[in-house]
C-alpha positions as CSV (number, residue, x, y, z in Angstrom):
1,M,28.4,10.4,-74.2
2,V,28.5,6.9,-75.8
3,R,31.8,6.1,-74.3
4,T,34.1,3.5,-75.6
5,W,36.4,3.4,-72.5
6,F,35.6,2.7,-68.9
7,E,37.5,2.2,-65.7
8,P,37.3,-1.4,-64.4
9,E,35.2,-0.3,-61.5
10,E,32.6,1.4,-63.8
11,A,30.7,-1.9,-64.1
12,E,27.2,-0.4,-64.5
13,E,28.2,2.2,-67.0
14,F,30.2,-0.3,-69.0
15,E,27.3,-2.8,-69.1
16,A,24.9,-0.1,-70.3
17,A,27.2,1.0,-73.1
18,K,27.8,-2.6,-74.1
19,D,24.0,-3.3,-74.2
20,L,23.6,-0.2,-76.4
21,L,26.4,-1.2,-78.8
22,I,25.1,-4.8,-79.1
23,R,21.5,-3.7,-79.6
24,R,22.4,-1.2,-82.3
25,C,24.9,-3.4,-84.0
26,V,22.4,-6.4,-84.2
27,T,19.7,-4.2,-85.6
28,W,22.1,-2.6,-88.2
29,A,23.5,-6.0,-89.2
30,E,20.1,-7.6,-89.7
31,E,19.0,-4.6,-91.8
32,H,22.2,-4.9,-94.0
33,G,22.4,-8.7,-94.2
34,H,25.6,-9.1,-92.2
35,P,26.1,-12.2,-89.9
36,V,25.6,-11.3,-86.3
37,D,25.4,-13.1,-82.9
38,D,24.7,-11.5,-79.5
39,L,27.0,-13.8,-77.6
40,L,30.0,-13.3,-79.8
41,L,29.4,-9.5,-80.0
42,S,29.4,-9.4,-76.2
43,A,32.6,-11.4,-76.1
44,A,34.3,-8.9,-78.5
45,V,33.3,-6.0,-76.3
46,D,34.4,-7.8,-73.2
47,A,37.7,-8.8,-74.7
48,R,38.7,-5.1,-75.3
49,H,37.3,-3.9,-72.0
50,E,39.4,-6.5,-70.2
51,S,42.5,-5.6,-72.1
52,R,45.5,-3.5,-70.9
53,D,44.2,-0.3,-72.5
54,G,40.4,-1.0,-72.3
55,R,39.5,0.8,-75.5
56,L,36.4,-0.9,-76.9
57,A,36.7,0.7,-80.4
58,Y,40.5,0.2,-80.8
59,W,41.4,-2.9,-82.8
60,D,44.8,-3.7,-84.3
61,G,46.3,-6.9,-85.7
62,A,47.4,-8.1,-82.2
63,S,44.0,-7.6,-80.6
64,I,42.2,-9.3,-83.5
65,R,44.4,-12.3,-83.3
66,F,44.1,-12.4,-79.5
67,F,40.4,-12.3,-79.6
68,L,40.0,-15.1,-82.2
69,L,42.9,-17.3,-81.2
70,R,42.9,-17.0,-77.4
71,Y,39.9,-15.2,-76.0
72,V,37.1,-17.1,-77.8
73,P,38.6,-20.6,-77.3
74,C,39.3,-19.8,-73.6
75,K,36.3,-17.8,-72.6
76,V,33.3,-18.4,-74.8
77,T,31.0,-21.4,-74.3
78,A,28.7,-22.2,-77.2
79,G,28.1,-24.9,-79.8
80,R,30.7,-25.3,-82.5
81,E,28.4,-24.0,-85.2
82,E,28.0,-20.8,-83.3
83,L,31.7,-20.5,-82.5
84,D,32.5,-20.9,-86.2
85,L,30.8,-17.6,-86.8
86,A,33.2,-15.6,-84.7
87,P,35.4,-14.3,-87.6
88,E,32.3,-13.1,-89.5
89,V,30.7,-11.6,-86.4
90,L,33.9,-9.7,-85.5
91,C,34.0,-8.4,-89.1
92,T,30.4,-7.2,-88.7
93,Y,31.2,-5.5,-85.5
94,L,34.3,-3.7,-86.9
95,R,32.3,-2.7,-89.9
96,Y,29.7,-1.2,-87.6
97,L,32.3,0.7,-85.6
98,D,33.6,2.1,-88.9
99,V,30.3,3.2,-90.5
100,T,29.0,4.9,-87.2
101,G,32.3,6.8,-86.6
102,L,33.0,4.9,-83.4
103,R,36.2,3.3,-84.6
104,D,39.4,4.5,-82.9
105,P,41.5,5.7,-85.9
106,R,44.8,4.7,-84.1
107,G,43.9,1.1,-84.8
108,V,43.8,-0.7,-88.2
109,T,41.3,0.4,-90.9
110,F,38.3,-1.8,-91.6
111,A,39.8,-2.9,-94.9
112,D,43.0,-4.0,-93.1
113,A,41.0,-5.7,-90.3
114,R,39.1,-7.7,-92.8
115,E,42.3,-9.0,-94.4
116,I,43.7,-9.9,-90.9
117,I,40.6,-11.8,-90.0
118,A,40.7,-13.7,-93.3
119,D,44.3,-14.6,-92.8
120,V,43.6,-16.0,-89.3
121,R,40.6,-18.2,-90.2
122,A,42.6,-21.4,-90.5
123,E,44.4,-20.8,-87.2
124,Y,41.1,-20.0,-85.6
125,A,39.6,-23.3,-86.6
126,A,42.7,-25.1,-85.2
127,A,42.4,-23.2,-82.0
128,L,38.8,-24.3,-81.6
129,D,39.9,-27.9,-82.2
130,D,42.4,-27.7,-79.3
131,P,40.6,-28.3,-76.0
132,T,43.7,-27.4,-74.0
133,L,43.2,-23.8,-75.0
134,R,40.0,-23.6,-73.0
135,G,39.7,-22.0,-69.6
136,V,38.7,-24.2,-66.6
137,A,35.2,-22.9,-66.5
138,T,34.9,-23.3,-70.3
139,F,36.2,-26.8,-70.1
140,W,33.5,-27.9,-67.7
141,A,30.8,-26.0,-69.7
142,H,31.9,-27.8,-72.9
143,T,31.9,-31.1,-71.1
144,A,28.3,-30.4,-70.0
145,L,27.3,-29.5,-73.5
146,G,29.0,-32.6,-74.9
147,Q,26.8,-34.7,-72.5
148,G,23.6,-33.1,-73.7
149,V,23.1,-30.7,-70.8
150,D,21.1,-27.7,-71.8
151,L,22.8,-24.9,-69.9
152,T,20.0,-22.5,-70.7
153,V,17.5,-24.5,-68.5
154,P,17.4,-23.1,-65.0
155,G,19.2,-25.4,-62.5
156,A,20.8,-27.5,-65.2
157,F,24.4,-26.6,-64.5
158,E,23.8,-27.0,-60.7
159,R,22.6,-30.6,-61.3
160,F,25.6,-31.2,-63.6
161,K,27.9,-29.9,-60.9
162,R,26.3,-32.3,-58.3
163,D,26.9,-35.2,-60.7
164,L,30.5,-34.0,-61.2
165,D,31.2,-33.7,-57.5
166,A,29.8,-37.2,-57.1
167,G,32.2,-38.6,-59.7
168,R,29.4,-39.4,-62.2
169,V,30.7,-37.2,-65.0
170,P,33.3,-38.7,-67.4
171,H,35.8,-36.2,-68.6
172,D,39.3,-36.0,-70.1
173,E,41.7,-35.8,-67.2
174,Q,44.8,-35.2,-69.5
175,V,43.1,-32.2,-71.1
176,L,42.2,-30.8,-67.7
177,D,45.7,-31.3,-66.4
178,K,47.1,-29.5,-69.5
179,I,44.7,-26.6,-69.0
180,L,45.7,-26.2,-65.3
181,Q,49.4,-26.5,-66.3
182,N,49.0,-23.7,-68.9
183,R,47.3,-21.5,-66.4
184,L,50.0,-22.1,-63.8
185,V,52.8,-21.4,-66.2
186,N,51.2,-18.6,-68.3
187,G,48.6,-17.2,-65.9
188,D,45.1,-16.1,-66.9
189,I,44.6,-14.5,-70.3
190,G,43.2,-11.4,-68.6
191,E,45.4,-8.3,-68.5
192,E,45.8,-5.8,-65.7
193,R,44.5,-2.4,-66.7
194,A,47.2,0.1,-67.3
195,F,47.1,3.7,-66.1
196,P,46.0,5.9,-69.0
197,Q,48.5,8.4,-70.2
198,L,48.0,12.1,-71.1
199,P,48.8,13.2,-74.6
200,V,52.4,14.3,-75.3
201,Y,54.0,16.5,-77.9
202,L,57.0,15.6,-80.0
203,P,59.1,17.8,-82.4
204,P,59.3,16.9,-86.2
205,A,60.9,13.6,-87.1
206,S,63.9,15.3,-88.6
207,E,64.8,16.9,-85.3
208,L,64.5,13.5,-83.5
209,M,66.8,12.0,-86.2
210,E,69.4,14.7,-85.6
211,A,69.2,14.3,-81.9
212,A,69.8,10.6,-82.2
213,A,72.8,11.1,-84.3
214,R,74.2,13.5,-81.6
215,S,73.7,11.0,-78.8
216,R,77.0,10.5,-77.0
217,T,76.2,6.8,-76.5
218,V,75.3,6.2,-80.1
219,Q,78.5,7.8,-81.3
220,R,80.5,5.7,-78.8
221,L,78.9,2.5,-79.9
222,I,79.7,3.3,-83.5
223,T,83.3,4.2,-82.6
224,L,83.6,1.0,-80.5
225,A,82.5,-1.2,-83.3
226,D,84.9,0.5,-85.8
227,W,87.7,0.1,-83.3
228,V,87.0,-3.6,-82.9
229,G,87.3,-3.9,-86.7
230,K,86.8,-6.9,-88.9
231,D,89.9,-8.6,-87.5
232,G,88.8,-8.2,-83.9
233,R,90.7,-7.8,-80.6
234,A,92.3,-10.4,-78.4
235,L,90.8,-11.1,-75.0
236,T,92.3,-12.3,-71.7
237,D,91.5,-15.8,-70.3
238,A,88.8,-14.0,-68.2
239,G,87.2,-12.7,-71.3
240,N,88.2,-9.0,-70.8
241,L,90.2,-6.7,-73.1
242,H,93.9,-6.5,-72.4
243,I,94.6,-3.4,-70.3
244,A,96.5,-1.7,-73.2
245,D,93.6,-2.1,-75.5
246,A,91.1,-1.1,-72.9
247,L,93.0,2.2,-72.2
248,E,93.4,2.8,-75.9
249,V,89.7,2.5,-76.7
250,S,88.7,4.4,-73.5
251,A,90.7,7.3,-74.7
252,L,89.1,7.0,-78.2
253,L,85.7,6.9,-76.7
254,G,86.3,9.9,-74.5
255,T,85.1,8.4,-71.2
256,G,88.0,9.6,-69.2
257,E,88.7,6.2,-67.8
258,D,92.1,6.0,-69.6
259,R,93.4,8.3,-66.8
260,L,92.2,6.2,-63.9
261,G,95.4,4.2,-63.5
262,V,93.6,0.9,-63.1
263,R,95.3,-2.5,-63.3
264,G,92.7,-4.4,-65.4
265,A,89.9,-3.7,-67.9
266,A,87.3,-5.1,-65.5
267,D,87.8,-1.9,-63.4
268,L,86.5,0.4,-66.2
269,P,82.7,0.5,-65.6
270,Q,81.8,2.8,-68.5
271,L,83.8,0.7,-71.0
272,N,82.3,-2.5,-69.6
273,L,78.8,-1.0,-70.1
274,L,79.5,0.0,-73.7
275,L,81.0,-3.5,-74.4
276,A,77.9,-5.2,-72.9
277,W,75.6,-2.8,-74.8
278,A,77.4,-3.6,-78.1
279,K,77.1,-7.3,-77.5
280,K,73.4,-7.0,-76.6
281,L,72.8,-5.1,-79.8
282,R,74.7,-7.7,-81.8
283,L,77.2,-5.1,-82.9
284,T,80.0,-7.3,-81.5
285,R,80.5,-10.9,-80.4
286,T,83.1,-13.1,-78.8
287,S,84.6,-16.2,-80.4
288,K,87.7,-18.2,-79.7
289,G,89.2,-15.6,-77.4
290,R,88.6,-12.6,-79.6
291,L,86.1,-9.7,-79.6
292,L,84.7,-9.5,-83.1
293,R,82.6,-7.0,-85.0
294,V,79.4,-8.6,-86.4
295,A,79.3,-8.1,-90.2
296,K,75.5,-8.0,-90.4
297,A,75.5,-5.0,-88.0
298,A,76.7,-2.7,-90.7
299,P,73.1,-1.4,-91.6
300,L,72.4,-0.7,-87.9
301,L,75.7,1.2,-87.5
302,G,74.8,3.3,-90.5
303,D,71.4,4.3,-89.1
304,P,71.9,6.3,-85.9
305,E,68.2,6.7,-85.2
306,T,67.4,3.0,-85.4
307,L,70.6,2.3,-83.3
308,W,69.3,4.7,-80.7
309,R,65.9,3.0,-80.6
310,R,67.4,-0.4,-80.2
311,A,69.9,0.8,-77.5
312,F,67.0,2.3,-75.5
313,E,65.0,-0.9,-75.9
314,V,67.7,-3.2,-74.5
315,L,68.9,-0.9,-71.7
316,P,66.6,-2.6,-69.0
317,E,68.5,-5.8,-69.6
318,L,71.9,-4.2,-68.6
319,G,71.2,-3.6,-65.0
320,R,74.2,-5.6,-63.7
321,V,76.7,-3.4,-65.7
322,V,74.8,-0.1,-65.1
323,T,74.9,-0.5,-61.4
324,V,78.2,-0.5,-59.6
325,P,79.0,-3.1,-56.8
326,V,80.4,-2.0,-53.5
327,E,82.4,-3.8,-50.9
328,T,79.5,-5.5,-49.0
329,W,78.5,-9.1,-48.4
330,R,76.0,-8.8,-51.3
331,S,77.3,-10.1,-54.6
332,Q,75.2,-7.6,-56.6
333,P,73.9,-4.2,-55.9
334,V,70.3,-4.0,-54.7
335,L,69.0,-2.3,-57.8
336,A,70.7,-4.7,-60.2
337,E,68.3,-7.5,-59.4
338,I,65.2,-5.6,-60.3
339,F,66.6,-3.1,-62.8
340,D,64.5,-4.4,-65.7
341,E,61.4,-3.5,-63.7
342,I,62.7,-0.3,-62.0
343,L,63.9,1.4,-65.2
344,P,60.6,1.2,-67.1
345,D,58.7,2.2,-64.0
346,V,60.9,5.3,-63.4
347,L,60.6,6.4,-67.0
348,N,56.8,5.9,-66.9
349,S,56.7,8.1,-63.8
350,M,58.5,10.9,-65.7
351,Y,56.4,10.5,-68.9
352,G,54.4,13.6,-69.7
353,L,55.8,15.6,-66.8
354,D,58.3,18.5,-66.5
355,E,61.4,18.3,-64.4
356,M,61.1,16.0,-61.4
357,P,63.3,16.1,-58.3
358,V,65.6,13.1,-58.3
359,V,65.2,12.6,-54.6
360,R,61.4,12.0,-55.1
361,L,62.3,9.1,-57.5
362,E,64.9,7.8,-55.1
363,E,62.3,7.3,-52.4
364,T,59.9,5.6,-54.8
365,V,62.6,3.3,-56.0
366,W,63.7,2.5,-52.4
367,L,60.1,1.6,-51.5
368,A,60.0,-0.8,-54.5
369,C,63.3,-2.4,-53.4
370,Q,62.0,-3.0,-49.9
371,E,58.9,-4.7,-51.2
372,Y,61.0,-6.9,-53.4
373,F,63.6,-7.9,-50.8
374,D,61.4,-8.0,-47.6
375,L,64.1,-7.3,-45.1
376,D,64.1,-9.3,-41.9
377,Q,65.0,-7.9,-38.4
378,E,68.7,-9.0,-38.7
379,E,69.0,-6.9,-41.9
380,E,67.5,-3.7,-40.4
381,R,70.9,-2.4,-39.6
382,L,71.7,-2.5,-43.4
383,R,68.6,-0.7,-44.4
384,D,70.1,2.8,-44.6
385,L,73.2,1.4,-46.4
386,W,71.1,-0.2,-49.0
387,R,68.9,2.9,-49.4
388,R,72.0,5.0,-50.1
389,E,73.2,2.3,-52.5
390,S,70.0,2.2,-54.4
391,A,70.0,6.1,-54.6
392,R,73.6,6.0,-56.0
393,D,72.7,3.4,-58.6
394,L,69.6,5.4,-59.6
395,G,71.9,8.4,-60.1
396,R,74.2,6.2,-62.2
397,M,71.2,5.1,-64.3
398,F,70.3,8.7,-65.0
399,E,73.9,9.4,-66.1
400,V,73.7,6.5,-68.5
401,L,70.3,7.8,-69.8
402,S,71.8,11.3,-70.1
403,D,74.7,10.0,-72.2
404,L,72.2,8.2,-74.4
405,G,70.2,11.4,-74.8
406,A,67.0,10.1,-73.2
407,V,67.0,12.4,-70.1
408,E,68.3,15.9,-69.3
409,L,69.9,16.5,-65.9
410,T,69.8,20.0,-64.3
411,R,69.7,21.6,-60.9
412,G,67.2,24.0,-59.4
413,P,64.3,24.4,-56.9
414,A,61.6,21.7,-56.9
415,D,58.2,22.5,-58.1
416,P,55.9,23.3,-55.1
417,L,53.6,20.5,-56.3
418,Y,56.1,17.9,-55.0
419,V,56.0,19.4,-51.5
420,S,52.2,19.7,-51.4
421,D,51.8,16.1,-52.5
422,L,53.4,15.0,-49.2
423,D,50.3,16.3,-47.3
424,H,47.8,14.1,-49.2
425,D,46.0,11.4,-47.2
426,D,46.7,8.7,-49.8
427,Q,50.5,9.4,-49.7
428,P,52.1,6.0,-50.3
429,L,55.5,6.8,-48.7
430,P,56.2,5.9,-45.1
431,P,56.7,8.7,-42.5
432,D,60.5,8.5,-42.5
433,A,60.6,8.9,-46.3
434,V,58.2,11.9,-46.1
435,E,60.4,13.6,-43.6
436,R,63.5,13.0,-45.7
437,L,61.7,14.5,-48.7
438,R,60.5,17.5,-46.8
439,A,64.1,18.4,-45.8
440,A,65.5,17.6,-49.3
441,L,62.9,19.5,-51.3
442,A,63.6,22.6,-49.3
443,E,67.1,22.8,-50.8
444,P,67.5,25.4,-53.6
445,G,69.8,23.5,-56.0
446,L,68.3,20.0,-56.2
447,P,69.2,17.6,-58.9
448,L,66.3,17.6,-61.4
449,V,65.6,15.2,-64.3
450,R,63.2,15.2,-67.2
451,L,62.7,13.2,-70.4
452,T,64.1,14.7,-73.6
453,P,62.0,14.4,-76.8
454,L,64.0,11.3,-77.7
455,G,63.2,9.9,-74.3
456,V,59.5,10.7,-74.6
457,R,59.4,8.9,-77.9
458,G,61.3,6.0,-76.6
459,V,58.9,5.5,-73.6
460,R,55.9,6.0,-75.8
461,D,57.1,3.4,-78.3
462,R,57.5,0.9,-75.4
463,L,54.0,1.8,-74.0
464,L,52.5,1.2,-77.4
465,A,54.3,-2.1,-77.7
466,E,52.8,-3.1,-74.4
467,G,49.3,-2.5,-75.7
468,R,48.8,0.8,-73.8
469,D,47.1,4.0,-74.9
470,A,49.7,6.7,-75.3
471,P,48.2,9.7,-77.2
472,L,50.4,11.9,-79.3
473,V,49.2,15.4,-80.3
474,G,49.3,15.5,-84.1
475,E,48.8,11.7,-84.7
476,L,45.1,12.3,-85.6
477,A,45.9,14.9,-88.3
478,T,44.5,12.8,-91.1
479,A,41.9,10.9,-89.1
480,P,38.2,10.9,-90.4
481,P,36.3,13.7,-88.7
482,A,34.0,11.6,-86.6
483,E,36.7,9.4,-85.3
484,L,38.9,12.4,-84.5
485,L,36.2,14.1,-82.5
486,G,35.4,10.8,-80.7
487,V,39.0,10.3,-79.5
488,V,39.7,13.8,-78.4
489,A,36.3,14.1,-76.7
490,Q,37.0,11.1,-74.6
491,H,40.8,10.9,-74.1
492,Y,42.2,14.4,-74.4
493,P,42.1,17.3,-71.9
494,P,40.6,20.5,-73.3
495,E,43.9,22.2,-74.1
496,D,45.3,19.2,-75.9
497,A,42.0,18.6,-77.7
498,V,42.1,22.1,-79.1
499,A,45.7,21.6,-80.2
500,E,44.8,18.4,-82.0
501,L,41.9,20.0,-83.7
502,Q,43.9,23.0,-84.8
503,G,46.5,20.6,-86.3
504,W,43.7,18.8,-88.1
505,L,42.2,22.0,-89.5
506,A,45.6,23.2,-90.7
507,R,45.7,20.3,-93.2
508,P,44.6,21.2,-96.8
509,G,41.0,20.2,-97.6
510,Q,40.0,19.9,-93.9
511,D,37.7,22.5,-92.4
512,L,35.2,23.1,-89.6
513,E,32.2,22.3,-91.8
514,M,33.5,18.7,-92.2
515,L,33.7,18.4,-88.4
516,L,30.1,19.7,-88.0
517,Q,28.8,17.4,-90.6
518,A,30.4,14.5,-88.7
519,V,28.5,15.6,-85.6
520,R,25.3,15.8,-87.6
521,D,25.8,12.3,-89.0
522,C,26.6,10.8,-85.5
523,P,23.8,8.3,-84.6
524,F,24.3,8.7,-80.8
525,R,22.9,11.8,-79.0
526,T,25.2,11.7,-76.0
527,R,28.2,11.5,-78.4
528,V,26.8,14.4,-80.3
529,G,26.8,16.5,-77.1
530,A,30.4,15.6,-76.3
531,M,31.6,16.4,-79.8
532,L,29.9,19.8,-79.7
533,R,31.5,20.6,-76.3
534,V,34.9,19.9,-77.9
535,L,34.2,22.1,-80.9
536,A,32.9,24.9,-78.6
537,D,36.4,25.0,-76.9
538,L,38.0,25.5,-80.3
539,L,36.1,28.7,-81.2
540,P,35.6,32.0,-79.3
541,E,33.2,31.6,-76.4
542,G,29.6,31.1,-77.4
543,R,30.2,31.5,-81.2
544,L,29.6,27.8,-82.1
545,F,26.4,27.5,-80.1
546,H,25.1,30.8,-81.4
547,D,25.7,29.8,-85.0
548,L,24.0,26.4,-84.5
549,R,21.0,27.3,-82.5
550,H,18.8,27.0,-85.6
551,D,20.6,24.1,-87.2
552,P,17.8,21.6,-88.1
553,V,19.8,18.6,-87.0
554,L,22.0,19.9,-84.2
555,G,19.6,22.5,-82.7
556,P,18.1,20.2,-79.9
557,A,21.7,19.3,-78.8
558,V,22.7,22.9,-78.8
559,W,19.7,24.0,-76.8
560,T,20.5,21.3,-74.2
561,Q,24.1,22.6,-73.9
562,L,22.9,26.2,-73.5
563,I,20.2,25.3,-70.9
564,D,22.7,23.2,-68.9
565,A,25.1,26.2,-68.9
566,G,22.4,28.6,-67.8
567,K,22.6,30.6,-71.0
568,M,19.1,29.8,-72.2
569,Q,15.7,29.2,-70.5
570,P,13.3,26.5,-71.8
571,E,10.6,29.2,-71.9
572,A,12.5,30.8,-74.8
573,L,11.6,27.8,-77.0
574,S,8.4,27.3,-79.0
575,E,6.1,24.4,-78.2
576,R,7.6,22.3,-81.0
577,E,11.1,23.2,-79.9
578,N,10.3,22.0,-76.4
579,L,9.1,18.7,-77.8
580,L,12.4,18.4,-79.7
581,L,14.3,19.2,-76.5
582,G,12.3,16.6,-74.7
583,A,13.1,14.1,-77.4
584,E,16.8,15.0,-77.1
585,N,16.7,14.3,-73.4
586,F,14.7,11.1,-73.7
587,L,17.0,9.7,-76.3
588,S,20.1,10.6,-74.2
589,V,18.7,8.8,-71.2
590,L,17.8,5.8,-73.5
591,E,21.5,5.6,-74.5
592,L,22.9,5.9,-71.0
593,A,20.3,4.0,-68.9
594,G,18.8,1.6,-71.4
595,P,15.1,1.0,-72.2
596,E,14.2,-0.2,-68.7
597,G,16.0,2.8,-67.1
598,L,14.1,5.3,-69.2
599,V,10.8,3.5,-68.6
600,D,11.3,3.7,-64.8
601,Q,12.2,7.4,-65.1
602,L,9.2,8.2,-67.2
603,K,6.9,6.4,-64.8
604,R,8.3,8.4,-61.9
605,M,7.9,11.6,-63.8
606,G,4.5,11.1,-65.5
607,G,2.9,8.2,-63.7
608,G,-0.1,7.2,-65.8
609,D,0.7,9.8,-68.4
610,A,4.1,8.4,-69.2
611,Y,2.9,6.9,-72.5
612,E,1.4,10.2,-73.6
613,F,4.7,11.9,-72.9
614,V,6.6,9.5,-75.2
615,K,3.8,9.6,-77.8
616,A,4.2,13.4,-78.1
617,V,8.0,13.1,-78.3
618,L,7.7,10.5,-81.1
619,A,5.8,13.0,-83.1
620,S,8.3,15.8,-82.6
621,G,10.2,15.3,-85.8
622,H,13.6,14.8,-84.0
623,P,16.3,13.9,-86.6
624,D,17.6,10.8,-84.8
625,V,15.7,8.2,-86.7
626,V,17.5,5.2,-85.1
627,G,16.9,6.5,-81.6
628,L,13.2,7.3,-82.2
629,R,12.7,3.8,-83.5
630,E,14.2,2.4,-80.3
631,L,12.1,4.8,-78.3
632,R,9.0,3.6,-80.1
633,E,9.7,-0.2,-79.9
634,L,11.5,-0.5,-76.6
635,V,9.9,2.3,-74.5
636,A,6.6,3.4,-75.9
637,E,5.2,0.0,-76.6
638,P,5.8,-1.4,-73.1
639,L,4.3,1.8,-71.7
640,R,1.3,1.4,-74.0
641,R,0.7,-2.2,-73.0
642,T,1.0,-1.3,-69.3
643,A,-1.6,1.5,-69.8
644,R,-4.0,-1.0,-71.5
645,R,-3.7,-3.5,-68.7
646,R,-4.4,-0.7,-66.2
647,L,-7.6,0.2,-68.2
648,R,-8.8,-3.4,-68.2
649,L,-8.6,-3.5,-64.4
650,V,-10.9,-0.6,-63.9
651,P,-14.2,-2.0,-62.3
652,T,-17.3,-1.6,-64.5
653,R,-19.8,-2.7,-61.8
654,P,-20.3,-1.5,-58.2
655,P,-17.9,-2.9,-55.7
656,G,-19.2,-6.2,-54.2
657,A,-21.5,-7.0,-57.2
658,R,-19.2,-9.9,-58.1
659,G,-21.0,-10.3,-61.4
660,R,-24.4,-11.3,-59.9
661,R,-27.6,-10.3,-61.7
662,R,-29.7,-7.6,-60.1
663,K,-33.1,-8.8,-58.9
664,R,-36.0,-7.3,-60.7
């Protein structure tokens, strides 16, 4: 299909799709009088492909601002007059995605995008005026342009580089130093591609709200803030609660630490965690030796769901109070120093999965710890101690998450999947870890952990904030039909796609005919095929294709599906239908391989008759008007010209005559 997402290593497939998008968008824009520019369109497609999620058709406010304020100034080399067009060209591109049904409905609407682009115009002009926002390559390219070098002339940049190496090119050293400094401090603007997530399911919002209100941690934070009160509580010189107050509030919170018989508040880890959490959330603060409740926190304390979300967000910052130090020469537990990285990684590993054995996560975390600390030979004797320490702190982390209501801890046998995974050749764990896991996974009552619905939502919110794709079954319930089908065809496994479509169809005023009409209106043949396959999974086997075999628009696509599945023979089609089927195949190859790829394929198939093949297909009456026009202009015409040249080379006189007159 015309895909709008590619793995980074799918370079050829991406370039073919990009060429198609740009070619079609330019033609459409010129027909409708919208400003367009090939270079800037290419930059817009590249910017999204190089992003964390890689979705070419997904644009939100952040991605629009990033493209105009960072990507274009840093990456695109062109004259100022051309660069000034970027906001208008981006608007054209987003309009094209909208009218063709390619837009990802999880982004902003075109109307909203247009407003965002309008709002950012002044900032964009200022960004172009700031040469320090350029990349190193762009800096030198602009320097060359500023000195009259025509970079489109072959060898021009190489000559410029020789002059530069010889010191004959004047340039702004301060600007270059600033560019290099920015890159050193902030890194390149490119983002590392994130692993795509499978769709997840969540209960209704009301259930999540009730679950947040039941959270033990949320209730304790509210109780703690109420206990502190408007007058506050006195602190010791070390900044801790007095022991009497500490024991009093521990009993009130129900942590059980009031019965420990400790000598100081610093020896109550659960209380210290809650105190640190409350300060991080700005529920409390310290001033002049007292612990005070923050007056502005009243709305947050009155909204348990928002309080839960904020508590979940800041938890990675509390590693030094979640982990518990032991009597070793290290001042902090191993996990404390990388807790802000480990916690999100562990939660990501659990996202979308059922119960996981805790021991499996222990080994993964320990592997990360070893990579971070790089133990030398003298520390080898401490390796096993630190491994057990990291496992203990991971368990403590899960207890904290359980109290928050983000995970559920149970016991039971491990899923056989976790044992079979140990036999894979690409197993990342070292042999000793694999052997430990084999022994541990054989136990019948293993500690297991899984995300609760609140935890799933919390992780998903963070993934979305990081710019990642995290589909949620049900989020497309009001999406336009074409955009709905495009997303589920490309990003959803069949079972989840069916669930999403069923949810869409359950809404009043939305029916199957609307989906079919969206497929008929789609201007891309490969996308039509993918949409039909998704709809076929929705209905009883074979029913959709049986009903659509004689559809005047979808018929050729349906025949292709049936023939590929072995449920129809081409001989069953009439001569005209076979021409339509040929057109469907030619147009699909044109989309996937481009004009040159189709020309090469036709020459291999038909040799000197290739043009005649295409000529017959053009007269088939296929409904894809846009595709047929491209087939005529970009494929048929080159083949026709080639055929004419071949005819002119046919000798008209006997070999060896060389044009001499015959003697009479």
